[in-house]
C-alpha positions as CSV (number, residue, x, y, z in Angstrom):
1,M,-1.3,55.5,-38.3
2,K,1.3,53.2,-39.3
3,S,3.8,55.1,-36.9
4,T,1.7,54.9,-33.9
5,T,1.0,51.0,-34.2
6,L,5.0,50.6,-34.7
7,R,5.9,52.8,-31.5
8,S,3.3,50.4,-29.3
9,L,5.0,47.0,-30.9
10,P,8.0,47.4,-28.3
11,V,5.6,48.5,-25.7
12,I,3.4,45.5,-26.2
13,A,6.3,43.2,-26.7
14,A,7.8,44.3,-23.0
15,A,4.3,44.2,-21.2
16,L,4.5,40.4,-22.7
17,A,8.1,39.6,-21.3
18,L,6.8,41.2,-18.1
19,A,4.1,38.8,-17.8
20,A,5.9,35.8,-18.6
21,S,8.6,36.5,-16.1
22,L,6.0,37.0,-13.1
23,T,4.4,33.9,-14.4
24,A,7.7,31.7,-14.5
25,Q,8.5,33.0,-11.3
26,T,5.4,32.2,-9.4
27,P,5.2,29.1,-6.8
28,A,3.9,26.2,-8.1
29,G,0.5,25.3,-5.9
30,P,0.3,22.4,-3.8
31,K,0.4,19.3,-5.4
32,L,-3.1,17.7,-5.3
33,E,-2.7,13.8,-4.3
34,F,-5.7,11.5,-4.9
35,P,-6.4,8.9,-2.5
36,A,-4.9,5.2,-3.8
37,P,-7.4,2.5,-5.0
38,S,-6.6,0.6,-2.1
39,P,-5.4,2.9,0.7
40,N,-2.3,2.0,3.1
41,S,-2.9,2.0,6.8
42,T,-0.9,1.3,9.7
43,V,-1.7,0.0,13.0
44,K,0.5,0.0,16.0
45,Q,-0.4,-1.2,19.6
46,R,1.6,-2.7,23.0
47,V,-0.1,-5.7,24.1
48,G,1.6,-6.3,27.3
49,V,5.1,-5.8,26.4
50,T,5.0,-6.5,23.0
51,D,4.9,-3.8,20.6
52,V,2.6,-5.3,17.5
53,E,2.6,-3.2,14.3
54,I,0.7,-4.1,11.2
55,N,0.9,-2.6,7.9
56,Y,-1.4,-3.1,5.1
57,A,-3.3,-1.9,2.2
58,R,-7.3,-2.1,2.3
59,P,-8.4,-4.1,-0.8
60,S,-11.6,-2.1,-2.6
61,M,-13.5,-4.9,-4.0
62,K,-15.2,-2.5,-6.5
63,G,-18.2,-5.0,-6.5
64,R,-15.9,-7.8,-6.9
65,T,-16.5,-11.4,-5.4
66,I,-12.9,-11.8,-3.7
67,F,-12.7,-15.4,-2.5
68,G,-14.2,-18.0,-5.2
69,G,-14.2,-15.1,-7.5
70,L,-10.9,-13.4,-8.2
71,V,-8.9,-15.3,-5.9
72,P,-9.9,-18.8,-6.6
73,L,-10.5,-21.0,-3.4
74,G,-7.5,-23.0,-2.6
75,K,-4.9,-20.8,-3.9
76,V,-2.5,-18.8,-2.0
77,W,-3.3,-15.3,-1.6
78,R,-1.5,-12.3,-0.4
79,T,-3.2,-11.0,2.4
80,G,-3.9,-7.4,1.7
81,A,-3.8,-5.2,-1.7
82,N,-0.7,-3.9,-3.4
83,T,1.5,-6.2,-1.2
84,A,1.4,-8.5,1.2
85,T,0.4,-7.3,4.6
86,K,3.3,-7.3,7.1
87,I,3.1,-7.8,11.0
88,A,5.9,-7.3,13.3
89,F,6.2,-8.3,17.1
90,S,8.9,-6.7,18.8
91,T,9.3,-9.7,21.5
92,A,8.5,-13.5,21.0
93,V,4.6,-14.2,20.8
94,K,2.8,-17.4,21.0
95,L,-0.1,-17.5,18.4
96,N,-2.3,-20.3,18.1
97,G,-0.6,-22.3,20.4
98,T,2.8,-21.8,18.1
99,A,6.1,-20.1,19.4
100,V,6.7,-17.0,16.9
101,P,10.1,-15.4,17.7
102,A,10.4,-11.7,17.8
103,G,10.5,-10.3,13.8
104,A,8.9,-9.1,11.0
105,Y,6.8,-11.3,9.2
106,E,4.5,-11.1,5.5
107,L,0.9,-12.7,5.8
108,F,-0.7,-14.9,3.2
109,T,-4.3,-16.4,3.1
110,I,-5.6,-19.8,1.5
111,A,-9.4,-19.6,1.4
112,A,-11.7,-22.6,1.5
113,A,-15.0,-23.4,1.3
114,K,-17.6,-22.3,3.7
115,Q,-15.7,-19.3,5.1
116,S,-12.5,-21.0,6.7
117,M,-9.0,-20.0,5.4
118,E,-5.8,-21.0,6.6
119,L,-3.2,-17.9,7.8
120,A,0.5,-18.3,6.8
121,A,3.2,-16.0,8.0
122,R,6.7,-15.9,7.1
123,R,9.6,-13.5,7.2
124,P,9.9,-11.1,4.3
125,G,12.1,-11.7,1.2
126,E,12.7,-15.5,2.5
127,I,10.7,-16.8,-0.5
128,K,11.5,-14.8,-3.7
129,E,9.5,-16.1,-6.5
130,E,6.4,-18.5,-5.5
131,Y,5.0,-19.1,-2.1
132,T,5.4,-22.2,-0.6
133,R,5.3,-23.9,3.1
134,L,9.0,-24.2,3.3
135,N,10.0,-20.9,5.4
136,E,6.4,-20.8,7.2
137,A,6.7,-19.5,11.0
138,L,2.8,-20.1,11.6
139,I,-0.3,-21.5,9.8
140,A,-3.4,-21.1,11.6
141,S,-7.0,-22.3,10.6
142,V,-9.4,-19.3,10.8
143,R,-13.2,-19.7,10.7
């Protein structure tokens, strides 16, 4: 009986080695990607002769109050989640009576009482640290 067990030991070892090599060569299944908590979106539209593109991440409120809660009234908030919302114009445009040159801009919001807001736009990367009103291309009041 002892010799039968010893003879089957190399067969079992070979079977395990074969199974391990087959498993190692099997391609991995598709990587499962879960949706982001604040999903990114892009909207592109031609308006007249101008191409407009908006890149944003939709904030998930998760039961929170955003303006007057998470974002204090009167404080600057980068519009959108994850990063500031970006808007690009292929040609110069006029927004709220202000001429805005062609190019890309980031949007910021200053929330105020009674659902009014200021919307500010600036070129990306012009202000590195804190937001100030130094390099804004546009300020518009929104109700």
